[in-house]
Structures are given as C-alpha cells and as structure tokens.
C-alpha positions in Angstrom: 79.6 -15.7 16.6 79.4 -19.1 14.9 81.0 -17.7 11.7 84.0 -16.5 13.8 84.3 -20.0 15.4 84.2 -21.6 12.0 86.8 -19.3 10.7 89.1 -20.0 13.6 88.7 -23.8 13.2 89.5 -23.5 9.5 92.6 -21.4 10.2 93.9 -23.9 12.7 93.3 -26.8 10.5 95.1 -25.1 7.6 98.0 -24.3 9.9 98.2 -27.9 11.2 98.2 -29.1 7.6 101.1 -26.8 6.6 103.1 -27.9 9.6 102.6 -31.6 8.8 103.5 -31.0 5.1 106.6 -29.1 6.2 107.7 -32.0 8.5 107.2 -34.4 5.6 109.2 -32.3 3.3 112.0 -32.1 5.8 112.1 -35.9 6.2 112.0 -36.6 2.4 115.7 -35.6 1.8 116.8 -37.7 4.8 115.0 -40.7 3.6 116.1 -40.2 0.0 119.8 -39.9 1.1 119.6 -43.2 3.0 118.6 -45.0 -0.3 115.1 -46.1 0.8 113.4 -44.2 -2.1 115.9 -45.2 -4.8 113.3 -46.8 -7.1 110.5 -44.4 -6.5 109.8 -41.5 -8.9 107.9 -38.6 -7.3 106.0 -36.3 -9.7 107.6 -32.8 -10.0 104.4 -31.1 -8.9 104.7 -32.8 -5.5 108.5 -32.6 -5.0 110.9 -30.5 -7.1 114.6 -31.0 -6.3 117.6 -29.1 -7.7 121.2 -30.3 -7.3 124.3 -28.4 -8.3 127.7 -28.9 -6.9 126.6 -30.7 -3.8 123.9 -28.1 -3.0 120.5 -29.6 -2.8 117.3 -27.5 -2.9 113.9 -29.2 -2.6 110.5 -27.6 -2.7 106.9 -28.5 -3.3 105.2 -26.5 -6.1 101.8 -27.8 -5.1 102.4 -26.6 -1.5 103.4 -23.2 -2.8 100.2 -23.1 -4.9 98.0 -24.1 -2.0 99.7 -21.5 0.2 99.1 -18.8 -2.4 95.4 -19.8 -2.9 94.8 -19.8 0.8 96.4 -16.4 1.2 94.3 -14.9 -1.5 91.1 -16.5 -0.1 91.9 -15.3 3.4 92.7 -11.8 2.1 89.5 -11.6 0.1 87.4 -12.7 3.1 88.5 -9.7 5.2 
C-alpha cells in the first residue's frame, strides 16, 4: 500500500513540474518579444528557438529529454 502511495505522489509531483515548465515556456516568448531579455543569452539545451519568415518555434530540448526518461522509467516500472 505504501509503495502505491509513493508512486502516486511521484506521479503528481512530476505532472506539476511539467505544468510549471510549460507555463514558463509559454511566457518566455512574450517576455522576449517585449525586449526584457534582450541582453540575456539562454543556452540551447534550455531553450531552442527557430525563426523563419515570421514563424517562431520554441522548444526545450532538456524538457523533451526529461519527458522521455520519465516515460521510459514509468513504462519499465509496470
């Protein structure tokens, strides 16, 4: 029973972390567009942006890696 409770707590904490990171990644382009981050260089592993013809695409490679690792760990635990 305690193992199931621990698993649920970990799952909820992981979900909350992903939600907070997602909100942060949604806010970064808005802050960058306003000019507040004009002098700051963000490492590509944290934030990768692509711009072509007015189309902006931003993603976080480290968030993708964390998601893949957590998916593999959760799949192997079953």
